[in-house]
C-alpha positions as CSV (number, residue, x, y, z in Angstrom):
1,M,27.1,-15.7,-2.8
2,A,25.6,-19.0,-1.7
3,V,22.3,-20.3,-3.0
4,E,20.8,-19.9,0.5
5,D,21.7,-16.2,0.5
6,I,20.0,-15.7,-2.8
7,A,16.9,-17.5,-1.7
8,L,16.8,-15.4,1.5
9,A,17.2,-12.2,-0.5
10,D,14.4,-13.3,-2.9
11,R,12.1,-14.0,0.0
12,L,12.8,-10.7,1.7
13,Q,12.3,-8.8,-1.6
14,D,8.9,-10.6,-2.1
15,R,7.8,-9.7,1.4
16,L,8.8,-6.0,0.9
17,R,7.1,-5.9,-2.4
18,G,3.9,-7.4,-1.0
19,R,3.9,-4.9,1.9
20,T,4.5,-2.0,-0.4
21,E,1.7,-3.1,-2.8
22,R,-0.7,-3.6,0.1
23,A,0.1,-0.1,1.6
24,A,-0.3,1.5,-1.8
25,H,-3.6,-0.3,-2.4
26,R,-4.9,0.7,1.1
27,R,-3.9,4.3,0.5
28,D,-5.7,4.3,-2.9
29,V,-8.9,2.8,-1.5
30,A,-8.9,5.2,1.4
31,R,-8.5,8.1,-1.0
32,R,-11.4,7.0,-3.2
33,T,-13.9,6.3,-0.4
34,A,-13.2,9.4,1.7
35,T,-16.0,12.0,1.5
36,P,-14.7,15.5,1.1
37,P,-15.4,18.0,3.9
38,P,-18.3,20.4,3.4
39,W,-16.1,23.3,2.5
40,C,-14.7,21.2,-0.4
41,G,-18.0,20.3,-1.9
42,G,-18.9,17.4,0.4
43,P,-22.3,16.7,1.9
44,R,-23.8,19.4,4.2
45,Q,-25.0,18.2,7.6
């Protein structure tokens, strides 16, 4: 495997890891900030 191929593979892995971490973080933040519906103990309107 050439050095250029290894560098390309490293860059692609970094991009994939970054996207995965951002998606996981977004999902975690959305889960924490969501208010439960009224039938699950959330605020009544």
